C-alpha positions as CSV (number, residue, x, y, z in Angstrom):
1,M,139.2,190.6,40.6
2,A,142.9,190.7,39.9
3,K,144.6,187.7,38.3
4,E,146.8,185.5,40.5
5,S,150.4,186.0,39.6
6,I,152.8,183.1,39.2
7,L,156.6,183.2,38.7
8,I,158.3,180.2,37.1
9,V,162.0,179.9,37.8
10,D,163.6,177.3,35.5
11,D,166.5,177.3,33.0
12,D,164.7,175.0,30.5
13,S,163.2,177.2,27.8
14,D,160.8,174.5,26.5
15,F,159.5,173.9,30.1
16,L,159.0,177.6,30.6
17,D,157.1,178.0,27.3
18,L,154.9,175.0,27.9
19,V,154.0,175.8,31.6
20,S,153.6,179.5,31.0
21,A,151.2,178.8,28.1
22,L,149.3,176.3,30.2
23,L,148.9,178.7,33.2
24,R,148.0,181.7,31.0
25,G,145.4,179.5,29.4
26,E,143.9,179.0,32.9
27,G,143.8,182.8,33.4
28,Y,146.9,183.3,35.5
29,E,149.3,186.1,35.1
30,V,152.7,184.5,34.4
31,D,156.3,185.7,34.7
32,I,159.4,183.7,34.1
33,A,163.0,183.7,35.3
34,K,165.9,181.6,33.9
35,S,168.1,181.7,37.0
36,G,167.9,181.9,40.7
37,N,169.2,185.5,40.8
38,E,166.7,186.6,38.2
39,G,163.9,185.0,40.2
40,L,165.1,186.6,43.4
41,K,165.3,190.0,41.7
42,K,161.7,189.6,40.3
43,C,160.5,188.7,43.8
44,M,162.0,191.8,45.2
45,E,160.3,193.9,42.6
46,R,156.8,192.6,43.0
47,F,154.6,190.1,44.9
48,Y,153.7,186.7,43.4
49,S,150.9,184.5,44.6
50,L,152.9,181.4,43.8
51,I,156.4,180.5,42.6
52,L,157.3,177.3,40.7
53,I,161.0,176.7,41.3
54,N,163.3,174.1,39.6
55,V,165.8,172.5,41.9
56,K,168.6,172.7,39.4
57,L,169.3,176.3,38.3
58,P,172.4,177.6,36.6
59,D,173.6,179.8,39.4
60,F,172.4,178.0,42.6
61,E,170.0,175.4,43.8
62,G,166.3,176.1,43.9
63,T,166.3,175.2,47.5
64,Q,168.6,178.1,48.2
65,L,166.1,180.4,46.5
66,L,163.5,179.2,49.0
67,T,165.8,180.5,51.8
68,K,166.6,183.7,49.9
69,I,162.9,184.5,49.4
70,G,162.2,183.7,53.0
71,N,158.9,184.4,54.7
72,T,156.6,187.0,53.1
73,D,153.4,188.6,54.2
74,P,151.1,187.5,52.8
75,K,152.8,184.1,52.3
76,I,154.0,183.3,48.8
77,R,153.2,179.7,48.0
78,K,156.3,177.9,46.8
79,V,156.4,174.7,44.7
80,I,159.6,172.9,44.0
81,I,159.9,171.0,40.7
82,T,162.7,168.6,39.9
83,G,163.7,166.0,37.4
84,Y,166.1,164.5,40.0
85,P,163.8,163.4,42.9
86,S,165.3,162.0,46.0
87,L,164.1,161.6,49.6
88,E,166.8,164.0,50.7
89,N,166.0,166.9,48.3
90,T,162.3,166.4,49.0
91,R,162.9,166.6,52.7
92,Q,165.3,169.6,52.3
93,A,162.8,171.5,50.1
94,L,160.0,171.0,52.5
95,N,162.1,171.9,55.5
96,L,163.2,175.1,53.8
97,G,159.7,176.3,53.1
98,A,158.4,174.6,50.0
99,D,154.7,174.0,50.1
100,A,154.6,171.3,47.5
101,F,157.0,169.1,45.5
102,L,156.5,168.0,41.9
103,V,158.6,165.6,39.7
104,K,159.4,166.2,36.1
105,P,158.0,165.3,33.7
106,V,154.9,166.6,35.4
107,K,151.5,166.1,33.9
108,A,149.5,169.2,33.0
109,E,146.5,168.2,35.2
110,E,148.8,167.4,38.2
111,L,150.5,170.8,37.8
112,L,147.2,172.7,37.5
113,E,145.8,170.8,40.5
114,T,148.8,171.6,42.6
115,V,148.6,175.3,41.7
116,R,144.9,175.4,42.5
117,K,145.4,173.6,45.8
118,Q,148.2,175.9,46.9
119,L,146.3,179.1,46.0
120,L,143.3,177.7,47.9
121,E,145.5,177.0,50.9
122,R,146.8,180.5,50.8
123,D,143.2,181.9,50.6
124,K,142.2,179.8,53.7
125,E,145.2,181.1,55.6
126,L,144.3,184.7,54.8
127,A,140.6,184.1,55.7
128,E,141.6,182.6,59.0
129,R,144.0,185.4,59.8
130,Y,141.5,188.1,59.0
131,S,138.7,186.3,60.8
132,S,140.9,186.2,64.0
133,L,141.8,189.9,63.5
134,K,138.1,190.7,63.4
135,D,137.6,188.6,66.6
136,I,140.4,190.5,68.4
137,K,139.0,193.9,67.3
138,S,135.4,193.0,68.4
139,K,136.7,191.8,71.8
140,K,138.6,195.1,72.3
141,K,135.3,197.0,71.7
142,D,133.5,195.0,74.4
C-alpha cells in the first residue's frame, strides 16, 4: 500500500524539521513548503492526502491557501495550525474549508492523533462514496 502523503506549509524551519521528522517516523511521506505560493505550486503538481497549513505565511494568510486549493476530488484534508489563536481565525478557517485547527505549540501526540483522525475521516468518506456508487450501479442492472 502506498504511503499517505502530507504537505506541511510553514515558514518556521525548526517547526518544519520537527514535524516532518515526526511524521516520517510514523511512516508518512512528507513534503514541505515555506510559503503559500510554494505550497500552492506543490498542490498543483501532485495530490496530498493531508496538508498542514500555518495561518501566518510570508506571502499570504494560510486561510487564503485554503481557498486557493479549493475542493479536490478526492478531498484533501486540511489542518490549520497557528500560534495566534482567536475565535475569529478559527471560525474563518473552518468556514473556508479547514477540517481541523491546532494551536502552536502543538504536542506531538495531539498532532499525530489529528493526522490519523483526518485520514480516517477521508477513508470513511471514500468508502461511503464508493459504496453508494456500487448501489447505484446494481440498481441500474435490476
